[in-house]
C-alpha positions as CSV (number, residue, x, y, z in Angstrom):
1,M,-5.0,-11.6,-9.2
2,K,-5.6,-12.4,-12.9
3,R,-3.3,-15.5,-12.0
4,S,-4.6,-16.3,-9.2
5,L,-8.4,-16.6,-10.8
6,I,-6.8,-18.8,-14.0
7,L,-5.3,-21.1,-11.0
8,L,-8.8,-20.9,-9.0
9,S,-10.5,-22.2,-12.0
10,A,-7.6,-24.8,-12.9
11,L,-8.4,-26.5,-9.7
12,M,-12.4,-26.3,-9.9
13,I,-11.8,-27.5,-13.1
14,G,-9.8,-30.6,-12.1
15,A,-11.6,-31.3,-9.0
16,T,-15.2,-31.6,-11.0
17,L,-13.1,-33.9,-13.6
18,H,-11.9,-36.1,-10.7
19,G,-15.3,-36.3,-9.4
20,C,-16.1,-38.0,-13.1
21,G,-13.5,-40.9,-12.5
22,G,-12.1,-40.0,-16.1
23,G,-8.1,-41.2,-16.2
24,D,-7.9,-39.3,-19.5
25,D,-10.0,-36.6,-17.8
26,K,-7.4,-36.6,-14.9
27,A,-4.6,-35.9,-17.7
28,K,-6.3,-33.2,-19.1
29,A,-7.2,-31.3,-15.8
30,A,-2.9,-31.9,-15.1
31,K,-2.1,-30.0,-18.3
32,A,-4.4,-27.4,-17.6
33,A,-3.1,-26.7,-14.3
34,A,0.3,-26.6,-15.5
35,A,-0.6,-24.2,-18.4
36,V,-0.8,-21.8,-15.9
37,P,1.3,-18.9,-17.0
38,A,4.3,-18.7,-14.1
39,D,5.6,-15.1,-12.9
40,S,8.0,-14.2,-14.9
41,C,10.1,-12.8,-11.9
42,T,10.3,-16.0,-10.1
43,G,14.2,-17.2,-9.5
44,H,15.0,-14.2,-11.8
45,P,18.4,-12.9,-10.4
46,L,16.4,-9.3,-9.4
47,E,13.7,-11.1,-7.4
48,V,16.0,-11.3,-4.3
49,A,15.6,-7.2,-4.2
50,L,12.4,-6.3,-5.4
51,P,9.5,-4.6,-2.9
52,P,7.6,-7.3,-2.0
53,Q,3.8,-8.4,-3.2
54,K,1.5,-6.5,-0.8
55,T,-0.1,-3.1,0.0
56,L,2.8,-0.7,0.3
57,Y,2.1,3.1,2.1
58,G,-1.9,2.6,0.7
59,Y,-0.7,1.5,-2.7
60,P,-2.1,-2.4,-3.2
61,F,-0.3,-4.7,-5.3
62,I,-1.0,-4.9,-9.0
63,S,1.5,-7.0,-10.8
64,R,5.4,-7.5,-11.5
65,K,6.9,-8.6,-14.4
66,C,10.3,-9.2,-15.4
67,G,12.4,-9.4,-18.7
68,Y,16.0,-10.6,-19.3
69,N,17.6,-7.6,-17.3
70,D,15.0,-5.8,-16.0
71,A,11.8,-5.8,-13.3
72,T,8.6,-3.7,-13.2
73,L,6.1,-3.8,-10.3
74,V,2.5,-2.1,-10.7
75,Y,1.0,-0.6,-7.4
76,G,-2.4,1.3,-7.1
77,N,-5.7,1.0,-7.8
78,A,-7.5,-0.7,-10.7
79,D,-9.3,2.4,-11.5
80,G,-6.2,4.6,-12.0
81,S,-6.8,6.8,-8.8
82,L,-3.9,5.3,-7.5
83,H,-1.1,4.7,-9.4
84,L,2.5,4.0,-9.1
85,E,5.6,2.0,-10.9
86,V,9.0,0.5,-9.7
87,S,11.7,-0.4,-12.0
88,L,14.8,-1.9,-11.2
89,V,17.5,-2.7,-14.4
90,D,20.7,-4.2,-13.5
91,T,23.0,-2.5,-16.4
92,G,26.2,-5.2,-15.9
93,M,24.4,-8.3,-16.7
94,P,26.1,-9.7,-19.9
95,A,24.6,-9.7,-23.4
96,P,22.5,-12.8,-23.9
97,A,24.0,-16.0,-25.1
98,Q,25.5,-15.5,-28.1
99,D,29.1,-14.3,-29.7
100,A,30.5,-11.5,-27.5
101,N,31.5,-9.3,-30.5
102,S,28.3,-9.8,-32.3
103,T,26.5,-6.5,-33.3
104,Q,23.5,-7.5,-31.2
105,A,25.9,-7.8,-28.3
106,I,27.8,-4.6,-28.7
107,A,24.6,-2.6,-29.0
108,Y,23.3,-3.9,-26.0
109,R,26.6,-3.1,-24.1
110,D,26.7,0.3,-25.3
111,A,22.7,0.9,-24.2
112,Q,23.6,-0.5,-20.8
113,N,26.6,1.6,-20.1
114,K,24.5,4.5,-21.6
115,L,21.7,4.2,-19.2
116,R,24.2,4.0,-16.4
117,D,26.3,7.1,-17.3
118,M,22.7,8.9,-17.7
119,T,21.4,8.2,-14.5
120,H,24.9,9.3,-13.2
121,S,25.0,12.3,-14.6
122,S,20.9,13.6,-14.3
123,L,21.7,12.6,-10.3
124,T,24.7,15.2,-10.5
125,L,22.4,17.5,-12.1
126,L,19.5,17.2,-10.1
127,N,22.2,17.9,-7.0
128,K,23.5,21.3,-8.9
129,T,20.2,22.3,-10.0
130,R,19.0,22.3,-6.1
131,E,22.0,23.8,-5.1
132,T,22.1,26.7,-7.6
133,A,18.2,27.6,-6.9
134,L,18.7,28.0,-3.4
135,Q,22.2,30.2,-3.9
136,N,20.7,32.6,-6.5
137,G,17.2,32.8,-5.2
138,T,15.1,31.0,-8.0
139,A,13.6,28.4,-6.2
140,D,10.4,30.4,-6.6
141,K,10.6,29.3,-10.3
142,F,9.8,26.0,-9.2
143,G,7.0,26.6,-7.0
144,G,9.5,27.5,-3.2
145,E,12.2,25.1,-2.1
146,D,9.8,22.4,-1.3
147,Y,9.3,21.9,-4.8
148,L,13.1,21.6,-5.8
149,P,14.9,18.9,-6.6
150,V,15.7,16.4,-3.6
151,I,18.9,14.0,-3.2
152,D,18.7,11.6,-0.7
153,T,20.7,7.7,-0.4
154,T,19.9,4.3,0.1
155,R,21.1,3.2,3.8
156,M,24.2,1.6,1.7
157,G,25.2,5.1,0.9
158,D,23.8,5.0,-2.5
159,P,22.4,8.5,-4.6
160,L,18.4,9.0,-4.8
161,G,17.0,11.9,-6.6
162,V,13.9,12.8,-6.4
163,V,12.0,15.1,-8.8
164,A,8.7,16.2,-8.8
165,P,6.3,19.0,-11.4
166,A,6.5,22.5,-10.3
167,K,3.8,23.6,-8.5
168,G,0.5,23.6,-10.5
169,E,2.0,21.6,-13.1
170,T,0.8,18.2,-14.3
171,G,3.1,15.3,-14.7
172,D,4.8,12.2,-13.0
173,A,7.1,12.8,-9.8
174,T,10.1,10.7,-10.1
175,L,12.6,8.9,-7.7
176,T,15.9,7.9,-9.9
177,G,18.9,5.4,-7.9
178,L,21.9,4.3,-8.9
179,I,22.2,1.2,-7.0
180,K,26.0,-0.3,-6.1
181,G,27.3,2.0,-9.6
182,R,25.1,-0.7,-11.4
183,Y,21.6,-1.4,-10.6
184,V,18.9,1.8,-12.1
185,L,16.4,2.4,-9.9
186,T,12.9,4.4,-10.8
187,I,9.7,5.0,-9.0
188,T,6.8,7.2,-11.0
189,S,3.9,8.1,-9.7
190,P,1.3,10.8,-11.1
191,D,-0.4,11.2,-7.6
192,K,0.5,14.1,-5.4
193,P,-0.1,13.2,-2.0
194,N,0.1,16.3,0.3
195,G,0.1,18.6,-2.5
196,G,2.6,16.9,-4.6
197,N,5.5,18.8,-3.9
198,T,9.2,16.7,-4.0
199,Q,9.3,17.0,-0.2
200,S,6.3,15.3,-0.6
201,M,7.1,12.4,-2.5
202,R,10.5,11.8,-0.9
203,Q,8.1,10.3,2.0
204,L,6.0,8.1,-0.2
205,F,9.2,6.8,-2.3
206,V,12.5,6.6,-0.1
207,P,10.4,4.3,2.4
208,I,9.3,2.0,-0.5
209,V,13.0,2.3,-1.2
210,E,13.4,0.7,2.2
211,Q,11.3,-2.2,1.8
212,M,13.4,-3.6,-0.8
213,K,16.6,-5.6,0.0
214,L,19.1,-3.9,-2.6
215,T,22.2,-5.3,-0.4
216,A,21.3,-8.4,-1.6
217,L,22.3,-7.7,-5.1
218,P,26.0,-8.9,-6.2
């Protein structure tokens, strides 16, 4: 929205100056329009997989931002009454152009490997936690079976794990996924639709994953 207002302002200024007929003014208007910041995700390698920039299941689109190997999208209401974030990280993207054996490049690769490995381990642990709680009857510690971690998959079969705060507790519910063994997907929200148990958060998060074109990722 902010970018749209900036662009509209630039176009209005350009139209006004055009009416004055000044050549220099036209050049200034063109320069002002060119100064509008570009969407940092346009042309980014991750853009092909990102969810759409529109309202998703009652969550209006707010913004998106891409870094070297990551993308973050924010949905919700400006007043904070609804809030949801989607993050996608490419742990397999090579280090930024530099000596592959430099300290910075090695540290970058180590960090990406750690993130990927931790995500895989977390998904395994969530699955084990659910199975153990169901087997030994400790689900009540979470607030009941509906609050236990849930393991799901993408249409490609990639693992997804959903975890929500125990019944009566505050905090973010989170979906975590490891896509193609390389991309770490995270969706978080503090909201509690239908009580906020894990099953209700699964019903919110998984359809958003299905809006993403994850098959387009290399």
